[in-house]
N, C-alpha and C positions, 0 to 999 in steps of 0.2 A: 578661392577667387577674391583677390584685394578689389574694392568697389571703392571709387573718389567722384565726387559730385560736388559744384558748387551750389548750395541752399540759405538763399538769405542775402547776409553778408557775411555768413562763413564756407565753412566746405565740410562736407562727411566724407568722414574716413571710415571703411571699416575691412573686415578680413571675416572669410566665414566659408563654410565646404557650401557647396550648391548644386544644383541641376542643371547642367548647360544643352541647348537645342543642338542633337549630333550636327545640325547643317548650320551651324554659326561659325563665323572665322574662326574664333579664341576655340571654340572645339578641337580644330585642326592641329595645336599646339603638343607636341609630345616629347617625352626625353626630357632629356636634360635644357630645353628648348625656351625662353619667353620669348611669349606675347604682351602686346599693349593693344586693346582695342579702342579707339579714341571716337565718338563720335560727336560730329560737328553740325551747328545749325544749317550750315552751306554746302557743306561738302558731306553728309551722312556718315557711314561708318567707313573708318580707315585702318589697317591694320599696320602694326610695328613688330618683326619679329625675328631673333638669329638666338645664335648659339647664348648661353645662360654657361653660370661660372662651375655648377657641379658640384654634387655633395660633398668632397672637400676641402674646396674653397668656400664655399658658404659655412660649413661649421667650424674653419677657422675664423672665419669674421665673424661670426656668432658669439665665439669664444671671445676674442678682441673687443666687441663692442661691451662683453658683460665685466671682462677685467678693467677697461676703462672707466665703467662708469662706480665698479668698485673704488677705483683709485681716486677720480674725483669728483663722480656726483653727476648729476645729469647739468649742465648747466646754461643748456640754449632747447627751447622747444624741438617737438621730434618735426621734420620736413619745415622747419619753421612757423608752424603753426600750436597754438596755444589748447 
């Protein structure tokens, strides 16, 4: 489960295995589907859900990223954050 949130003057980014309550919206994401839950001050929780890339496309993208890093190095910060 990737988690990001604004903290003070920065952004906290992390990814880890976690237990999710069975009745939460994000727990309904299954198979190769992707979902993102956004919690807003005024609207509460909203969910965006749709088909993901699948295993082959994801593996191809990861290998392409590794080759790019090996050839030219990482020239910009990940997601624009240092």
